[in-house]
C-alpha positions, 0 to 999 in steps of 0.5 A: 546854873552852870555859871553859879556852879562854877562860881561856887565851886571856886569859892569852895576852893578859895575857902579851903585855901584860907582855911588851910592857911590859917590852920597851918600857921596856927599850929606853928604859932602854938607853943610846943612842937610835935616831938616835944615831950616830958622826956626831951630828945637829945638835940642831934636826934631831935634834929634828925627826926625834924629833918626826916619830916622836913621841919628843919626847912624855913616855914615858907617853904614848908607851907608851899610844900604843904599846899603842893601836896594838898592839891595832889591829895597828899598830906604826908606822913603822920608824925604819930603813926609812923609808916602811915600816910595821913591820906591812908588813915583818912581813907580807912577811917572816914567810911566808918565815920560817914556810916555813922553819920548817915545813920544818925542823920536819917534818924534825926530827919526821921524823928525831928521832922515829924515831931515838929509838924506834930507839934505845930499841928497840935499847938499849945496842947500836951503833945506840943508841950511834950514834944518841945520838952524833949526837943529842949532836952536833946539840944541841952544835954551833952552828947557824952551824957547821953551816951553815958546814959544809954550805955548804962541803961541799955548795955550794963542794966538791960544788956540789950546792946554792946557798949562799944565797937562798930561790927554788927548792927547791934553795936551800931544802935547806941552811937547812932541814937547818941549822935542823932539826938541833938540834930533831931532836937534841932530839926523838931524846934526849927520845923515847929517854928517855921511851920507856925510862921507859915500857917499864919500866911495869906495863902494858908488862910485862902486854903482853909477858906477853900474848905481844905482839912487842917491836915491838908493845909499844913502838909500840902501847902504850909510844909513846903515853904517851911522846909527852907530853914530846915534844909539851911540847917541840914547843910552844916548839920550833914557835915557835922554828923557825916564826919562823926563826932570825935567824942561819940567815937571816942566813947563807943571805941568806934574806929573812925577819924575821931580817935586819930584826930584826938591823938593828933591833937595830943601829939601835935601831929600836924599833917593828920590834924591838917588832913582832918580839918580839910576833910571837915572843911570840904564836906561843910562847904560842899554841903552848903552848896547842895543846900543852895541847889535844894533851895530851887527845888523845894521852892520854885520862886527861888532862882539860882542866878 
C-alpha cells in the first residue's frame, strides 16, 4: 500500500507538471496579450507594464520562474486585480466553491443512488420509466437552463428563495439543486445499469435460491459490487462539483472561483488562469487517487499493488 501511495503521489506531481507546461505555453501561443484592448496602450507604457510583471523576459525564463513559484504555492500577482496575488484570490474564493460543491455532491448521492436502486428493483415498471425519464432530462438539460427555470419559478413566481448571492441557507438551495441535478442523474443511470448487471450474476442467483427476499438480495449482495463503477464516476465528479461550476456561480452571483476565472479568461490574466487550472487539476488527480483506494474497501477482491 505504501509503495502504491508513493507511486501515485509521484504520478500526481508529474501530471500537474505536464498540465502546467501545456497551459503555460498555450496561453502564450494564442494571439493577443493581457494588456491588449480596444484602446491600445502607448508603446512606452505597455513596455513598463510588461516589465513590471516580467513579461519582457525570455519565454524560457518566464516558464522557469513560474515553475519555481508554483512549487512554493506562489502563482504571482493578478494582471486584472491589481494589488492582489492569485494565491490570495484562490484562498478567498475556493472555500465558497467547495461549500457549494459539497452540498451539491451530497444531494446528488442522496438522490441518485436511491433512485438508481429503486429503478433497478422495479425494472420495466412505471417507477423505472419515470425515474429514468427524470435522469435523462437531468443529463440533457444544460445547467444554465435548469438554474434559469428554478430562479423563475421559485424566486420570481413563488418567492420562496432568493435568486442570487451566497449568505444564509435560503440563498444556497437553488444553486445546490442546479449544480447537483446533472450528477444525480448520472449516478442514478449508472447505479441502475450496474445493479441490473449484478442481479444477473451467479452469486445473486445463489442468494435467491437460499430463499432470501428480493430486497435483501439487492441491498446485501448485489449492491456492493455495483458500487465500483459508481465510485469510478464519483472521482472526476467530485472534483467537478467541489470546485463549483463557473456558469452556476456566475448565474447566482456566488463569490467563488467562477467569477474570477471568467474574468481571467476574458482579460487574459495569465497567473489567475494558471492558478485556477492547477487547483482543478490537483483536485481531479487527488479524487482519482481516493477512488483507487476506495476500490479495495468496497470490494475485498481488489488488492492495491
